[in-house]
C-alpha positions in Angstrom: 14.8 6.1 10.8 14.5 9.2 8.4 13.1 8.6 4.9 15.8 8.5 2.3 17.1 7.1 -1.0 20.7 6.5 -1.4 22.8 6.1 -4.9 26.0 4.0 -4.9 28.4 6.2 -6.6 31.7 5.3 -8.4 32.4 7.7 -10.4 31.5 5.2 -13.9 28.5 6.8 -16.5 26.3 4.0 -14.9 26.7 5.5 -11.4 26.1 8.9 -12.3 22.9 7.9 -14.1 21.8 6.4 -10.9 22.3 9.3 -8.7 20.3 11.4 -11.1 17.4 8.9 -11.1 18.1 8.4 -7.4 17.6 12.4 -6.9 14.2 12.6 -8.8 12.8 9.5 -7.2 13.7 11.2 -4.1 11.8 14.5 -5.2 8.8 12.5 -6.3 8.7 10.8 -3.0 9.5 13.6 -0.7 12.7 11.4 0.5 16.3 13.0 1.0 19.1 11.9 -1.0 22.2 10.6 0.1 25.3 10.2 -2.4 27.4 7.2 -1.0 31.1 6.5 -2.5 32.5 3.3 -1.4 36.3 3.6 -2.0 38.7 0.7 -0.8 42.4 1.9 0.2 45.4 2.0 -2.6 47.3 -1.2 -2.9 49.8 -1.8 -5.4 48.0 -4.5 -7.3 45.4 -2.1 -8.5 47.6 0.7 -9.0 47.4 0.4 -12.6 43.8 -0.9 -13.3 42.2 1.4 -15.7 39.5 4.0 -14.5 37.5 5.1 -17.2 37.4 8.7 -17.9 38.9 9.5 -14.3 41.3 12.5 -13.8 44.9 10.3 -13.7 46.7 11.6 -10.7 50.3 10.1 -9.6 49.9 6.5 -7.7 49.7 6.6 -4.0 46.8 6.3 -1.0 46.4 10.1 -0.7 45.9 10.9 -4.5 43.5 8.1 -4.6 41.2 9.3 -2.1 41.6 12.6 -3.4 40.3 11.7 -6.9 37.6 10.0 -5.3 36.4 13.2 -3.2 36.8 15.2 -6.4 34.3 12.5 -8.4 32.0 13.0 -5.3 32.1 16.6 -5.4 31.4 16.9 -9.0 28.4 14.5 -8.9 27.2 16.0 -5.5 27.0 19.7 -6.9 25.1 18.7 -10.5 22.6 16.9 -8.8 22.4 19.6 -6.0 22.1 22.2 -8.9 18.9 19.9 -10.8 17.2 19.4 -7.8 17.3 22.6 -5.5 14.5 21.4 -3.3 15.7 18.0 -2.5 17.8 17.7 0.7 21.5 15.8 -0.4 23.9 15.0 1.2 27.3 13.2 -0.2 29.6 10.9 2.1 32.9 9.1 1.2 33.3 5.7 3.6 36.5 3.7 3.3 36.0 -0.1 2.9 34.4 -3.1 1.2 31.6 -1.7 -1.4 29.4 -5.0 -0.6 29.5 -4.9 2.7 28.9 -1.0 3.1 26.1 -0.8 0.5 24.5 -3.7 2.0 24.2 -2.1 5.7 23.5 1.2 3.9 20.5 -0.7 2.4 19.0 -0.7 5.2 18.5 2.4 6.4 17.0 3.6 2.7 13.8 3.5 1.1 15.4 2.7 -1.8 19.1 1.7 -2.8 20.1 2.8 -6.5 22.9 1.8 -8.5 24.4 1.5 -11.5 24.3 -1.2 -13.8 26.2 -2.3 -17.2 25.3 -4.1 -19.8 26.9 -7.6 -20.0 30.0 -8.8 -21.8 32.9 -6.9 -20.9 34.9 -7.7 -18.1 34.3 -4.4 -16.3 30.4 -4.6 -16.6 31.3 -8.2 -14.8 33.0 -6.6 -12.2 30.2 -4.1 -11.7 27.7 -7.0 -11.8 29.1 -9.1 -9.2 28.7 -6.1 -6.6 25.4 -5.2 -7.6 24.3 -9.2 -7.4 25.8 -9.5 -4.0 24.5 -6.4 -2.7 20.9 -7.5 -4.1 21.1 -10.9 -2.5 21.7 -9.5 1.1 19.5 -6.6 0.7 16.2 -6.5 3.3 15.3 -3.1 1.1 14.2 -2.5 -2.3 17.1 -1.9 -4.3 16.9 -0.4 -8.2 19.6 -1.1 -10.7 19.9 1.8 -13.5 21.4 1.5 -16.9 23.1 4.4 -18.4 21.0 6.9 -20.4 21.0 10.4 -21.6 22.5 12.9 -19.3 19.5 13.9 -17.1 21.1 17.0 -15.7 22.2 18.4 -19.5 19.2 17.1 -21.5 16.1 18.6 -19.4 17.4 20.3 -16.6 14.0 21.9 -15.4 11.7 19.2 -16.7 9.0 18.2 -14.9 8.0 15.4 -16.9 9.0 11.9 -15.1 9.1 10.0 -18.8 11.8 11.8 -20.0 14.0 12.2 -16.9 13.6 8.5 -16.6 14.4 7.8 -19.9 11.4 5.9 -20.9 8.3 6.2 -23.4 5.9 6.4 -20.5 5.5 7.0 -16.8 3.7 3.5 -16.5 4.9 1.1 -14.0 5.7 -2.6 -15.1 5.0 -5.3 -12.3 6.1 -9.3 -12.3 3.6 -11.0 -10.3 4.0 -14.8 -8.9 0.6 -15.5 -8.2 1.6 -18.3 -6.4 3.7 -16.8 -4.1 2.0 -13.2 -3.7 3.1 -10.6 -1.0 1.9 -7.2 -0.1 4.9 -5.7 -0.3 6.2 -6.5 -3.5 2.2 -5.1 -4.9 2.5 -2.0 -2.6 5.9 -1.2 -3.6 5.0 -0.9 -7.4 1.3 0.6 -6.9 3.1 3.5 -4.7 5.6 3.9 -7.8 3.0 4.3 -10.4 1.0 6.7 -7.9 4.5 8.9 -7.8 4.6 8.6 -11.7 1.3 9.5 -12.4 1.1 6.5 -14.7 -0.6 3.3 -14.9 0.2 0.2 -13.3 0.6 -3.0 -15.7 0.9 -6.2 -14.0 2.2 -9.1 -16.1 1.6 -12.7 -14.4 3.2 -15.6 -16.7 2.2 -19.0 -16.0 2.7 -22.3 -18.0 0.3 -25.2 -18.0 0.7 -28.2 -15.5 3.3 -31.1 -16.6 0.5 -32.9 -17.5 -0.3 -31.4 -20.6 3.4 -31.4 -21.4 6.1 -28.5 -21.8 5.3 -27.2 -25.1 1.8 -24.6 -25.0 1.4 -25.0 -28.6 1.3 -28.6 -28.5 -1.7 -28.4 -25.8 -5.5 -28.3 -26.7 -6.6 -24.4 -27.4 -9.7 -25.1 -25.4 -7.7 -26.3 -22.4 -5.0 -23.7 -22.5 -8.1 -21.1 -22.7 -9.7 -22.2 -19.5 -6.5 -22.5 -17.5 -5.8 -19.0 -18.4 -9.4 -17.9 -17.5 -8.6 -19.4 -14.1 -5.4 -17.6 -13.3 -7.2 -14.3 -14.9 -9.3 -14.6 -12.2 -6.8 -15.3 -9.3 -4.9 -12.4 -10.5 -8.0 -10.3 -11.0 -9.1 -11.1 -7.2 -5.5 -10.9 -6.0 -5.5 -7.0 -7.4 -9.0 -5.8 -6.6 -8.2 -4.4 -2.9 -5.5 -2.5 -4.7 -7.8 -0.9 -7.1 -9.7 0.1 -4.3 -6.9 1.6 -1.9 -5.4 3.4 -5.0 -8.7 4.6 -7.1 -6.5 6.9 -9.1 -3.7 4.4 -10.1 -5.2 2.8 -13.8 -4.3 -1.1 -13.3 -3.9 -2.9 -16.3 -3.5 -6.8 -16.1 -2.5 -9.5 -17.8 -1.6 -13.4 -18.0 0.2 -15.1 -20.6 1.7 -18.6 -20.8 5.4 -18.1 -21.8 8.8 -17.9 -20.5 8.6 -15.2 -17.6 12.0 -13.2 -17.9 11.7 -12.4 -21.8 7.7 -11.6 -21.5 8.2 -9.0 -18.9 11.5 -7.5 -20.4 9.2 -7.2 -23.8 6.2 -5.9 -21.4 8.5 -3.1 -19.6 10.2 -2.1 -23.1 9.6 2.1 -23.1 8.1 2.4 -19.3 9.4 4.2 -16.7 9.9 1.3 -14.3 9.9 -2.4 -13.9 9.4 -4.2 -10.4 10.3 -7.2 -9.7 10.5 -9.5 -6.2 13.2 -11.6 -4.9 12.6 -14.2 -2.1 14.2 -13.5 1.4 15.7 -17.3 2.2 18.3 -16.8 5.1 21.6 -16.1 4.4 21.7 -17.5 1.0 23.0 -15.8 -2.5 20.0 -16.4 -4.3 17.9 -14.1 -6.6 16.0 -16.3 -8.5 16.3 -17.0 -12.2 13.5 -14.8 -13.5 14.6 -12.0 -11.6 18.7 -12.9 -12.4 17.2 -12.9 -16.3 15.2 -9.6 -16.1 18.4 -7.4 -14.7 20.8 -8.7 -17.2 18.6 -7.8 -20.2 15.6 -5.3 -19.2 16.9 -1.6 -20.6 15.0 0.5 -17.8 15.3 0.5 -14.3 15.0 -2.2 -12.5 13.5 -2.5 -8.6 14.0 -5.3 -6.8 11.7 -5.7 -3.7 12.8 -8.4 -0.9 9.7 -10.4 0.7 9.3 -13.5 2.7 
C-alpha cells in the first residue's frame, strides 16, 4: 500500500486549511498527498442550499459537477505550488461522503478533514460527517480548524509552528494509563519527531470512589500519594519510548481533573493534540473525552483508533 496522506475537500475554508495542513504533514513524513472531493449528484431538494463563497452557477447536475471540478482544481493548484516537492493528486468521486471518506481512511497514513466550530447549522452538518468517519475509521484521522491562509501568509516558510498555526512544535498526547496502547503512543512520538518538537504527555486521573468525587475535599496527603503512584506508572510506561526516541524531549504530567478540559488547556498553542479512540466492533462510539476535545480544542486534533 502506498504511503499517503488524504485530505477531504468540500470547498469550505476549513477543508482548504485541512488540505494545506495535510500537504505539510506529507512533506514532513515523506508521504504523497491525495486531495479527495466527494460530491453527491444534484437533486432539486438541495439545489437552493447556500454554498458559502462558492461560484453560483445555474441549477442542474452538469453545473454541479463543474463547480466541484473547479473548486478541486483550484485547491490542487495552490497546494502543488506551495509544496513542489510533494507528489500531489486530486480525485473527485460521486457518492455519500461518509462512506467514501471512511473507505479512503483505510488507505492512508492519516486522513485530514476540516472542522468548524459548533453553534451553527453548517457546523453541525460538517461535524456529523466528521464524527461518523471518525467513529468507523481504522487509521488516524486529524481534524483541522480554519486558520490563517498558510499558502498566502508564509509560502516558503519552513517553520512547522507557523504552518501549523500554533505557538510551538510540541505535540500533546492525552494518555489513559488504564488502557495503554502502543499505536497511540507511537503515533504521537512520531509526530513530535517529525516536527523536531517535544512530546508533552498528559494523564488525568480521579481518586477512587471511596474518597468521594471532590478532590478538594480529600486529604491532601492521600491525593499526593495517589498522584505519586500514577506518576510512577506513567514514567514506567514511557521509559521504553524515551529509549527508542532519544532525540524527542518528553514532558510527563499527571493531574487530578476533568480530562477533556485539561487536555484542551494543555494543547493551547501546541502544533498537534493526539487522543485515542477504542475500536468497539461496529458501534458508533468516540468516547466522552475525545468527543469533548474535538468540540473545544483550537489546534489540530489527531484521533488514533486502537483496541
